Short mmCIF file of the C-alpha atoms (twelve columns), coordinates in Angstrom:
data_MODEL
# 
_entry.id   MODEL 
# 
loop_
_atom_site.group_PDB 
_atom_site.id 
_atom_site.type_symbol 
_atom_site.label_atom_id 
_atom_site.label_alt_id 
_atom_site.label_comp_id 
_atom_site.label_asym_id 
_atom_site.label_seq_id 
_atom_site.Cartn_x 
_atom_site.Cartn_y 
_atom_site.Cartn_z 
_atom_site.pdbx_PDB_model_num 
ATOM 1   C CA . MET A 1   5.075   -81.331 -1.059   1 
ATOM 2   C CA . ASN A 2   8.698   -80.471 -1.712   1 
ATOM 3   C CA . ASP A 3   10.029  -77.579 -3.790   1 
ATOM 4   C CA . GLU A 4   10.633  -79.702 -6.873   1 
ATOM 5   C CA . LEU A 5   7.007   -80.812 -6.988   1 
ATOM 6   C CA . ARG A 6   5.839   -77.239 -6.476   1 
ATOM 7   C CA . HIS A 7   7.947   -76.205 -9.470   1 
ATOM 8   C CA . PHE A 8   6.469   -79.039 -11.505  1 
ATOM 9   C CA . TRP A 9   2.962   -77.938 -10.504  1 
ATOM 10  C CA . ALA A 10  3.735   -74.380 -11.591  1 
ATOM 11  C CA . LEU A 11  5.131   -75.667 -14.899  1 
ATOM 12  C CA . ARG A 12  2.044   -77.787 -15.361  1 
ATOM 13  C CA . SER A 13  -0.146  -74.678 -14.934  1 
ATOM 14  C CA . VAL A 14  1.961   -72.749 -17.435  1 
ATOM 15  C CA . ASP A 15  1.849   -75.570 -19.960  1 
ATOM 16  C CA . ASP A 16  -1.894  -76.030 -19.589  1 
ATOM 17  C CA . GLU A 17  -2.515  -72.352 -20.282  1 
ATOM 18  C CA . ALA A 18  -0.083  -72.427 -23.216  1 
ATOM 19  C CA . ALA A 19  -1.893  -75.458 -24.627  1 
ATOM 20  C CA . ARG A 20  -5.243  -73.678 -24.336  1 
ATOM 21  C CA . LEU A 21  -3.812  -70.669 -26.142  1 
ATOM 22  C CA . ALA A 22  -2.430  -72.916 -28.879  1 
ATOM 23  C CA . SER A 23  -5.811  -74.581 -29.211  1 
ATOM 24  C CA . ASP A 24  -7.530  -71.199 -29.481  1 
ATOM 25  C CA . LEU A 25  -5.053  -70.083 -32.133  1 
ATOM 26  C CA . GLY A 26  -5.445  -73.391 -33.932  1 
ATOM 27  C CA . ARG A 27  -9.169  -72.920 -34.412  1 
ATOM 28  C CA . LEU A 28  -8.799  -69.503 -36.085  1 
ATOM 29  C CA . PRO A 29  -7.773  -70.759 -39.549  1 
ATOM 30  C CA . ALA A 30  -10.867 -72.981 -39.692  1 
ATOM 31  C CA . LEU A 31  -13.082 -70.059 -38.662  1 
ATOM 32  C CA . ARG A 32  -11.504 -67.867 -41.334  1 
ATOM 33  C CA . ARG A 33  -11.923 -70.576 -43.963  1 
ATOM 34  C CA . ALA A 34  -15.587 -71.030 -42.988  1 
ATOM 35  C CA . HIS A 35  -16.194 -67.324 -43.611  1 
ATOM 36  C CA . GLU A 36  -14.306 -67.488 -46.894  1 
ATOM 37  C CA . VAL A 37  -16.298 -70.511 -48.026  1 
ATOM 38  C CA . ARG A 38  -19.595 -68.842 -47.073  1 
ATOM 39  C CA . ILE A 39  -18.719 -65.611 -48.869  1 
ATOM 40  C CA . GLY A 40  -17.378 -67.500 -51.873  1 
ATOM 41  C CA . SER A 41  -20.564 -69.543 -52.095  1 
ATOM 42  C CA . MET A 42  -22.688 -66.393 -51.986  1 
ATOM 43  C CA . HIS A 43  -20.532 -64.695 -54.591  1 
ATOM 44  C CA . ARG A 44  -20.771 -67.703 -56.909  1 
ATOM 45  C CA . ALA A 45  -24.553 -67.740 -56.466  1 
ATOM 46  C CA . LEU A 46  -24.703 -64.037 -57.308  1 
ATOM 47  C CA . ARG A 47  -22.473 -64.525 -60.337  1 
ATOM 48  C CA . ALA A 48  -24.559 -67.499 -61.491  1 
ATOM 49  C CA . LEU A 49  -27.706 -65.374 -61.180  1 
ATOM 50  C CA . ASP A 50  -26.142 -62.621 -63.273  1 
ATOM 51  C CA . GLU A 51  -24.968 -65.127 -65.872  1 
ATOM 52  C CA . ARG A 52  -28.446 -66.660 -66.035  1 
ATOM 53  C CA . ALA A 53  -29.991 -63.227 -66.523  1 
ATOM 54  C CA . GLU A 54  -27.413 -62.318 -69.156  1 
ATOM 55  C CA . ALA A 55  -27.977 -65.582 -71.031  1 
ATOM 56  C CA . ALA A 56  -31.753 -65.030 -70.954  1 
ATOM 57  C CA . LEU A 57  -31.322 -61.482 -72.247  1 
ATOM 58  C CA . LYS A 58  -29.031 -62.664 -75.041  1 
ATOM 59  C CA . SER A 59  -31.497 -65.386 -76.031  1 
ATOM 60  C CA . ARG A 60  -34.440 -62.988 -75.920  1 
ATOM 61  C CA . ARG A 61  -32.713 -60.487 -78.192  1 
ATOM 62  C CA . SER A 62  -31.904 -63.251 -80.644  1 
ATOM 63  C CA . LEU A 63  -35.516 -64.423 -80.535  1 
ATOM 64  C CA . GLU A 64  -36.746 -60.854 -81.049  1 
ATOM 65  C CA . ARG A 65  -34.651 -60.671 -84.209  1 
ATOM 66  C CA . ASP A 66  -36.300 -63.898 -85.347  1 
ATOM 67  C CA . ILE A 67  -39.719 -62.388 -84.581  1 
ATOM 68  C CA . ALA A 68  -38.841 -59.330 -86.666  1 
ATOM 69  C CA . ALA A 69  -37.793 -61.616 -89.509  1 
ATOM 70  C CA . PHE A 70  -41.119 -63.513 -89.293  1 
ATOM 71  C CA . ASP A 71  -42.948 -60.170 -89.325  1 
ATOM 72  C CA . ALA A 72  -41.118 -59.261 -92.505  1 
ATOM 73  C CA . GLN A 73  -41.966 -62.656 -94.048  1 
ATOM 74  C CA . GLU A 74  -45.627 -62.276 -93.145  1 
ATOM 75  C CA . LYS A 75  -45.780 -58.830 -94.748  1 
ATOM 76  C CA . HIS A 76  -44.060 -60.213 -97.828  1 
ATOM 77  C CA . PHE A 77  -46.623 -63.033 -98.168  1 
ATOM 78  C CA . GLU A 78  -49.513 -60.643 -97.498  1 
ATOM 79  C CA . HIS A 79  -48.201 -58.456 -100.314 1 
ATOM 80  C CA . GLN A 80  -48.111 -61.543 -102.559 1 
ATOM 81  C CA . LEU A 81  -51.602 -62.461 -101.455 1 
ATOM 82  C CA . SER A 82  -53.021 -59.209 -102.724 1 
ATOM 83  C CA . ALA A 83  -51.449 -59.798 -106.109 1 
ATOM 84  C CA . VAL A 84  -52.428 -63.435 -106.803 1 
ATOM 85  C CA . THR A 85  -55.437 -64.213 -108.999 1 
ATOM 86  C CA . ASP A 86  -55.320 -67.986 -108.975 1 
ATOM 87  C CA . GLN A 87  -57.193 -69.756 -106.166 1 
ATOM 88  C CA . LYS A 88  -54.525 -72.423 -105.833 1 
ATOM 89  C CA . GLN A 89  -51.791 -69.816 -105.483 1 
ATOM 90  C CA . TYR A 90  -54.007 -67.932 -103.048 1 
ATOM 91  C CA . GLU A 91  -54.342 -70.994 -100.815 1 
ATOM 92  C CA . ALA A 92  -50.605 -71.672 -101.005 1 
ATOM 93  C CA . VAL A 93  -49.750 -68.159 -99.880  1 
ATOM 94  C CA . ARG A 94  -52.354 -68.362 -97.093  1 
ATOM 95  C CA . HIS A 95  -50.672 -71.578 -95.977  1 
ATOM 96  C CA . GLU A 96  -47.271 -69.850 -95.899  1 
ATOM 97  C CA . ILE A 97  -48.711 -66.998 -93.834  1 
ATOM 98  C CA . ALA A 98  -50.219 -69.461 -91.327  1 
ATOM 99  C CA . ALA A 99  -46.899 -71.312 -91.050  1 
ATOM 100 C CA . VAL A 100 -45.009 -68.063 -90.432  1 
ATOM 101 C CA . ARG A 101 -47.514 -67.002 -87.783  1 
ATOM 102 C CA . ALA A 102 -47.226 -70.377 -86.010  1 
ATOM 103 C CA . LYS A 103 -43.453 -70.175 -85.969  1 
ATOM 104 C CA . ARG A 104 -43.585 -66.594 -84.709  1 
ATOM 105 C CA . SER A 105 -45.996 -67.602 -81.952  1 
ATOM 106 C CA . ASP A 106 -43.618 -70.318 -80.744  1 
ATOM 107 C CA . VAL A 107 -40.705 -67.905 -80.793  1 
ATOM 108 C CA . GLU A 108 -42.741 -65.240 -78.965  1 
ATOM 109 C CA . THR A 109 -43.538 -67.798 -76.265  1 
ATOM 110 C CA . SER A 110 -39.829 -68.572 -75.888  1 
ATOM 111 C CA . ALA A 111 -39.031 -64.849 -75.762  1 
ATOM 112 C CA . LEU A 112 -41.597 -64.365 -72.986  1 
ATOM 113 C CA . GLU A 113 -40.054 -67.238 -71.053  1 
ATOM 114 C CA . CYS A 114 -36.641 -65.571 -71.337  1 
ATOM 115 C CA . LEU A 115 -38.164 -62.304 -70.128  1 
ATOM 116 C CA . GLU A 116 -39.656 -64.082 -67.131  1 
ATOM 117 C CA . VAL A 117 -36.211 -65.490 -66.264  1 
ATOM 118 C CA . GLU A 118 -34.740 -61.983 -66.485  1 
ATOM 119 C CA . GLU A 119 -37.442 -60.586 -64.228  1 
ATOM 120 C CA . ARG A 120 -37.006 -63.350 -61.647  1 
ATOM 121 C CA . CYS A 121 -33.248 -62.788 -61.609  1 
ATOM 122 C CA . SER A 122 -33.768 -59.058 -61.276  1 
ATOM 123 C CA . ALA A 123 -36.154 -59.600 -58.357  1 
ATOM 124 C CA . GLU A 124 -33.827 -62.044 -56.577  1 
ATOM 125 C CA . ARG A 125 -30.610 -60.102 -57.056  1 
ATOM 126 C CA . PRO A 126 -31.011 -57.262 -54.502  1 
ATOM 127 C CA . ALA A 127 -31.565 -59.582 -51.530  1 
ATOM 128 C CA . LEU A 128 -28.769 -61.920 -52.604  1 
ATOM 129 C CA . ALA A 129 -26.366 -59.038 -53.186  1 
ATOM 130 C CA . ALA A 130 -27.259 -57.476 -49.826  1 
ATOM 131 C CA . THR A 131 -26.669 -60.791 -48.047  1 
ATOM 132 C CA . TRP A 132 -23.298 -61.187 -49.747  1 
ATOM 133 C CA . GLU A 133 -22.293 -57.607 -48.865  1 
ATOM 134 C CA . ARG A 134 -23.320 -58.091 -45.218  1 
ATOM 135 C CA . ALA A 135 -21.402 -61.355 -45.026  1 
ATOM 136 C CA . THR A 136 -18.341 -59.656 -46.516  1 
ATOM 137 C CA . LEU A 137 -18.512 -56.850 -43.947  1 
ATOM 138 C CA . ASP A 138 -19.080 -59.363 -41.146  1 
ATOM 139 C CA . SER A 139 -16.028 -61.284 -42.316  1 
ATOM 140 C CA . VAL A 140 -13.875 -58.154 -42.299  1 
ATOM 141 C CA . SER A 141 -15.011 -57.385 -38.744  1 
ATOM 142 C CA . ALA A 142 -14.551 -61.004 -37.622  1 
ATOM 143 C CA . ASN A 143 -11.063 -61.191 -39.131  1 
ATOM 144 C CA . ALA A 144 -10.102 -57.989 -37.319  1 
ATOM 145 C CA . ASP A 145 -11.343 -59.501 -34.045  1 
ATOM 146 C CA . TRP A 146 -9.454  -62.722 -34.729  1 
ATOM 147 C CA . ASP A 147 -6.299  -60.789 -35.581  1 
ATOM 148 C CA . ALA A 148 -6.551  -58.986 -32.244  1 
ATOM 149 C CA . GLU A 149 -7.269  -62.264 -30.442  1 
ATOM 150 C CA . ALA A 150 -4.277  -63.910 -32.115  1 
ATOM 151 C CA . ALA A 151 -1.997  -60.989 -31.238  1 
ATOM 152 C CA . THR A 152 -3.101  -61.129 -27.597  1 
ATOM 153 C CA . ALA A 153 -2.631  -64.903 -27.501  1 
ATOM 154 C CA . ARG A 154 0.839   -64.673 -29.040  1 
ATOM 155 C CA . ALA A 155 1.863   -61.984 -26.561  1 
ATOM 156 C CA . ARG A 156 0.582   -64.089 -23.661  1 
ATOM 157 C CA . GLY A 157 2.322   -67.108 -25.160  1 
ATOM 158 C CA . ALA A 158 5.623   -65.230 -25.159  1 
ATOM 159 C CA . GLU A 159 5.085   -64.357 -21.493  1 
ATOM 160 C CA . LEU A 160 4.386   -67.996 -20.681  1 
ATOM 161 C CA . ASP A 161 7.485   -69.137 -22.574  1 
ATOM 162 C CA . ALA A 162 9.639   -66.766 -20.553  1 
ATOM 163 C CA . HIS A 163 7.979   -67.831 -17.307  1 
ATOM 164 C CA . ARG A 164 8.447   -71.510 -18.197  1 
ATOM 165 C CA . GLU A 165 12.147  -70.976 -18.818  1 
ATOM 166 C CA . ARG A 166 12.552  -69.351 -15.422  1 
ATOM 167 C CA . LEU A 167 10.651  -72.137 -13.678  1 
ATOM 168 C CA . ALA A 168 12.503  -74.902 -15.511  1 
ATOM 169 C CA . LEU A 169 15.818  -73.476 -14.319  1 
ATOM 170 C CA . LEU A 170 14.674  -74.094 -10.746  1 
ATOM 171 C CA . LEU A 171 14.536  -77.850 -11.376  1 
ATOM 172 C CA . PRO A 172 17.522  -80.134 -10.921  1 
ATOM 173 C CA . ALA A 173 19.308  -80.732 -14.214  1 
ATOM 174 C CA . ALA A 174 18.070  -84.326 -14.600  1 
ATOM 175 C CA . SER A 175 14.460  -83.382 -13.814  1 
ATOM 176 C CA . ARG A 176 14.649  -80.404 -16.146  1 
ATOM 177 C CA . SER A 177 15.950  -82.588 -18.980  1 
ATOM 178 C CA . GLN A 178 13.192  -85.133 -18.395  1 
ATOM 179 C CA . TYR A 179 10.541  -82.406 -18.291  1 
ATOM 180 C CA . GLU A 180 11.725  -80.778 -21.543  1 
ATOM 181 C CA . ARG A 181 11.922  -84.108 -23.325  1 
ATOM 182 C CA . LEU A 182 8.396   -85.051 -22.317  1 
ATOM 183 C CA . ARG A 183 7.004   -81.603 -23.090  1 
ATOM 184 C CA . HIS A 184 8.289   -81.756 -26.654  1 
ATOM 185 C CA . ALA A 185 7.087   -85.335 -27.089  1 
ATOM 186 C CA . ARG A 186 3.631   -84.834 -25.559  1 
ATOM 187 C CA . ASP A 187 2.183   -81.756 -27.263  1 
ATOM 188 C CA . GLY A 188 3.582   -79.317 -24.730  1 
ATOM 189 C CA . ARG A 189 2.268   -81.110 -21.636  1 
ATOM 190 C CA . ALA A 190 4.816   -83.036 -19.609  1 
ATOM 191 C CA . VAL A 191 2.934   -83.050 -16.291  1 
ATOM 192 C CA . ALA A 192 -0.547  -84.387 -15.632  1 
ATOM 193 C CA . VAL A 193 -2.735  -84.526 -12.555  1 
ATOM 194 C CA . ILE A 194 -3.886  -87.823 -11.103  1 
ATOM 195 C CA . GLU A 195 -7.670  -87.927 -11.270  1 
ATOM 196 C CA . ASN A 196 -9.758  -90.832 -9.973   1 
ATOM 197 C CA . GLY A 197 -6.721  -93.050 -9.847   1 
ATOM 198 C CA . ALA A 198 -5.758  -92.404 -13.467  1 
ATOM 199 C CA . CYS A 199 -3.610  -90.102 -15.589  1 
ATOM 200 C CA . GLY A 200 -5.533  -86.918 -16.264  1 
ATOM 201 C CA . ALA A 201 -4.059  -86.716 -19.766  1 
ATOM 202 C CA . CYS A 202 -4.424  -90.224 -21.227  1 
ATOM 203 C CA . PHE A 203 -6.711  -91.730 -18.533  1 
ATOM 204 C CA . TYR A 204 -4.466  -94.749 -18.045  1 
ATOM 205 C CA . SER A 205 -5.060  -96.213 -14.579  1 
ATOM 206 C CA . LEU A 206 -2.192  -96.098 -12.097  1 
ATOM 207 C CA . SER A 207 -0.929  -99.269 -10.539  1 
ATOM 208 C CA . PRO A 208 -1.514  -99.522 -6.783   1 
ATOM 209 C CA . HIS A 209 2.212   -99.078 -6.210   1 
ATOM 210 C CA . ALA A 210 2.407   -95.940 -8.370   1 
ATOM 211 C CA . ALA A 211 -0.630  -94.457 -6.641   1 
ATOM 212 C CA . GLN A 212 0.929   -95.153 -3.237   1 
ATOM 213 C CA . GLU A 213 4.191   -93.501 -4.287   1 
ATOM 214 C CA . ALA A 214 2.354   -90.457 -5.648   1 
ATOM 215 C CA . ARG A 215 0.487   -90.012 -2.369   1 
ATOM 216 C CA . LYS A 216 3.783   -89.494 -0.584   1 
ATOM 217 C CA . ARG A 217 4.051   -86.204 -2.512   1 
ATOM 218 C CA . ASP A 218 7.814   -86.293 -2.442   1 
ATOM 219 C CA . ARG A 219 8.531   -87.235 -6.061   1 
ATOM 220 C CA . MET A 220 6.886   -87.545 -9.457   1 
ATOM 221 C CA . VAL A 221 5.717   -90.864 -10.860  1 
ATOM 222 C CA . ALA A 222 5.573   -91.721 -14.559  1 
ATOM 223 C CA . CYS A 223 2.385   -92.718 -16.356  1 
ATOM 224 C CA . ASP A 224 2.667   -96.221 -17.808  1 
ATOM 225 C CA . GLY A 225 0.353   -95.135 -20.630  1 
ATOM 226 C CA . CYS A 226 1.780   -91.877 -21.996  1 
ATOM 227 C CA . GLY A 227 4.962   -91.427 -19.973  1 
ATOM 228 C CA . ARG A 228 3.955   -88.065 -18.536  1 
ATOM 229 C CA . LEU A 229 4.977   -87.122 -15.034  1 
ATOM 230 C CA . LEU A 230 2.070   -87.534 -12.617  1 
ATOM 231 C CA . MET A 231 1.212   -85.873 -9.339   1 
ATOM 232 C CA . PHE A 232 -1.773  -85.187 -7.145   1 
ATOM 233 C CA . ALA A 233 -2.980  -81.608 -7.044   1 
ATOM 234 C CA . PRO A 234 -1.539  -79.733 -4.055   1 
ATOM 235 C CA . ASP A 235 -3.812  -79.217 -1.094   1 
ATOM 236 C CA . GLY A 236 -6.233  -76.403 -1.779   1 
ATOM 237 C CA . HIS A 237 -5.914  -76.752 -5.580   1 
ATOM 238 C CA . ALA A 238 -8.907  -78.312 -7.289   1 
ATOM 239 C CA . ASP A 239 -8.374  -79.561 -10.814  1 
# 
């Protein structure tokens, strides 16, 4: 293997590591969003629980005012009942009292149902709030870890960029131009390893002639599928 191919192999290693770093950095926004979505969902559930409890409380208080009004009506009719002397009037007032009591009973049932909703919400809230608080703290910790990971990756990326520039300068001008053009056009990877008779990047099979030329290890061959520069791994380098 000549010096030019050794430089290409070194550039390929740099670019592969840079691509892995970029991939790692690329997954962080999705991880952050997943935490945000989870926390947001929990917060909405907690808020919905509070709103349900508040609505039940508001309804119950309104119903309790209705109950108090029915109590007042019943007392009013009972007062009338003690004053009537006519049997027909007596029966009419008794009918009014029964109607008021029936209405009050229905309203009391509704008030109890509202109270049950309040109690269920009150019982569910502590666990839901604790889960939301834990998730929020976990997210803060995870974001700090991801920030540190991103900073480390960016620092390593800067080192790789500098190393790549130094290595690229070792190539002949034409080879360097070809390498840079392919790197920008192929997601940062201009060089691929030949694996099982095919391009290790796009898996396009080499022609017999291209494979024969690559085995000479004296120049790069181009992939007919993606255009990347292809080479066999140097002796002693598994890929």
